[in-house]
Every structure is written in structure tokens, then in C-alpha cells.
C-alpha positions as CSV (number, residue, x, y, z in Angstrom):
1,M,0.0,0.0,0.0
2,T,2.7,2.4,-0.9
3,G,1.9,5.5,-2.9
4,S,3.4,8.8,-3.7
5,V,2.1,12.1,-4.8
6,S,4.3,14.4,-7.1
7,N,3.5,18.1,-7.3
8,H,5.2,21.3,-8.3
9,L,5.6,23.5,-5.3
10,K,7.3,26.8,-4.5
11,I,9.8,27.7,-1.8
12,Q,9.1,30.7,0.4
13,G,11.9,31.1,2.9
14,R,12.2,27.6,4.6
15,R,8.7,26.5,3.7
16,I,7.2,24.7,0.7
17,V,4.0,26.4,-0.6
18,S,1.5,24.7,-2.9
19,P,0.4,26.9,-5.9
20,E,-3.2,25.9,-5.4
21,R,-3.3,26.4,-1.6
22,S,-1.0,29.2,-0.7
23,R,-2.4,29.4,2.8
24,R,-1.5,25.7,3.6
25,D,2.3,25.6,3.6
26,I,4.5,22.6,4.4
27,P,7.8,22.8,6.3
28,L,10.8,22.0,4.0
29,S,12.4,19.6,6.4
30,G,11.3,16.0,6.4
31,F,10.7,15.5,2.7
32,G,13.1,14.4,0.0
33,A,13.0,17.3,-2.4
34,A,15.0,18.3,-5.4
35,V,15.2,22.1,-5.8
36,V,15.2,23.5,-9.4
37,G,15.2,27.3,-9.3
38,T,12.2,28.3,-7.1
39,V,10.1,25.2,-8.1
40,V,10.4,22.0,-6.1
41,R,9.5,18.6,-7.3
42,T,8.9,16.4,-4.3
43,T,7.6,12.9,-3.5
44,I,5.5,12.5,-0.4
45,N,5.1,9.0,1.1
46,L,1.4,8.4,1.8
47,E,2.2,5.8,4.4
48,A,3.2,8.6,6.7
49,F,-0.4,9.8,6.8
50,M,-1.9,6.3,7.3
51,K,-3.2,5.1,10.7
52,T,-4.0,1.6,11.8
53,M,-7.0,0.8,13.9
54,F,-7.5,-2.2,16.2
55,V,-11.0,-3.6,15.9
56,G,-11.9,-6.0,18.7
57,N,-14.9,-8.1,19.8
58,L,-15.8,-9.2,16.2
59,A,-18.3,-12.0,15.8
60,P,-16.8,-15.4,14.6
61,E,-18.6,-15.2,11.2
62,T,-17.1,-11.8,10.3
63,R,-15.2,-11.7,7.0
64,E,-12.8,-9.1,5.5
65,D,-15.5,-7.8,3.1
66,D,-17.8,-7.2,6.1
67,V,-15.2,-5.1,7.9
68,R,-14.3,-3.2,4.7
69,E,-18.0,-2.3,4.1
70,L,-18.5,-1.3,7.7
71,F,-15.5,1.1,7.7
72,S,-16.0,2.4,4.2
73,Q,-18.8,4.8,5.3
74,F,-16.0,6.9,7.0
75,G,-13.6,7.0,4.1
76,T,-11.3,4.9,1.9
77,V,-10.2,1.7,3.6
78,R,-6.6,1.0,2.5
79,G,-6.2,-2.4,4.1
80,V,-7.9,-5.0,6.3
81,K,-6.2,-7.8,8.2
82,I,-8.5,-10.2,10.1
83,S,-7.0,-12.8,12.4
84,M,-8.6,-16.1,11.4
85,D,-8.5,-19.5,13.2
86,V,-6.5,-22.0,11.2
87,F,-8.7,-25.0,11.9
88,S,-12.3,-23.6,11.9
89,G,-11.7,-20.7,9.4
90,N,-13.7,-18.3,11.7
91,C,-12.6,-14.9,12.8
92,R,-10.6,-14.9,16.1
93,G,-12.4,-11.7,17.2
94,F,-10.1,-8.9,16.1
95,A,-8.8,-7.1,13.0
96,L,-6.5,-4.3,11.9
97,V,-7.9,-1.7,9.5
98,D,-5.7,0.9,7.7
99,M,-7.2,4.3,6.8
100,E,-5.9,7.9,6.6
101,G,-5.6,9.9,9.8
102,H,-8.7,12.1,9.7
103,E,-10.8,9.1,8.5
104,T,-9.4,7.0,11.3
105,R,-10.5,9.5,13.9
106,A,-14.0,9.7,12.4
107,A,-14.3,5.9,12.3
108,I,-13.2,5.5,15.9
109,A,-15.7,8.1,17.1
110,G,-18.5,6.6,15.0
111,L,-18.0,2.9,15.6
112,N,-16.5,2.4,19.1
113,G,-19.1,0.8,21.3
114,T,-21.6,0.2,18.5
115,Q,-23.4,-3.1,18.0
116,Y,-22.3,-5.2,15.0
117,K,-23.6,-8.8,14.5
118,G,-24.8,-8.8,18.1
119,K,-21.5,-7.7,19.7
120,A,-20.3,-4.3,20.9
121,L,-17.2,-3.3,18.8
122,K,-14.1,-2.0,20.4
123,V,-12.3,0.4,18.0
124,T,-9.1,2.1,19.0
125,E,-5.9,3.4,17.3
126,E,-3.3,0.7,17.2
127,Q,-0.6,1.2,19.9
128,P,3.0,0.3,19.0
129,K,4.4,-2.6,20.9
130,T,6.5,-1.6,23.9
131,K,9.5,-3.4,25.1
132,G,8.5,-5.0,28.3
133,R,9.8,-7.8,30.4
134,G,7.8,-10.3,28.3
135,G,8.3,-14.0,28.3
136,R,8.8,-16.4,31.1
137,R,11.4,-16.0,33.8
């Protein structure tokens, strides 16, 4: 799910300014940019704007298409990963859904605690794994 957007932008001081949206400028640092005169050709990695949600308490009969349809009312779903039981083929009760940041926040606000297939969903932003003690002693 990698993508990039190329656009011609102008530099004003140490900021990049889009010709269409002169009020919304972007800091110059953090992007790989090639400067040609005062016009910049840059590639922005879209994965930097993606957020992953944890969806818990899913019913066993839930499939990937069901989750995609449920979340598509809040924006474009970039990816769905459902944990499936190897032997029965049923959902193990949770999934990970990739969407853009503002769409993720809307989906969390709209779906957390709602009933879906007879169960109350738990929708949160995925937390990165922390290094803990872990394992047995």
C-alpha cells in the first residue's frame, strides 16, 4: 500500500507552498526534495499519513468484506487484516484496519461501542508494541 504524490511546489523562505493552496504551507524539512530554481519537485510518502486501527470483539462469522464495508462509510479503507482461526476458518475476534488519519479518527468516534452482529465493537488506534519484560522467567 505504498503510494506517492508528485506536485510542483514553490519555496518561500524555509517552507514549501503549494500553488493551489497558498495558505496551507508545508515545512521544508522531512521531505526528499530536489530544488530546481524556485520550483520544487517532491515525492511524499502516503504511508506517513496512514493510521492503523485495532477492531476488537468481532463475531466469529465476520469476514474481510464485512469489515471493509463497515468502515468504508467513514472513508477509503486502505487495508484490512483479520485474524482467522486456522482450523475452523472463523474470525478470532479482532482485525487491523488501515485508513488515513482524519478518516481513522472519524471511524473510531463513530464505531467504538456500536453493536455489530450482536456484539459491541471496540475500535481504537493501534498502539506500537512496547519493550516490556515479556516471556517467562
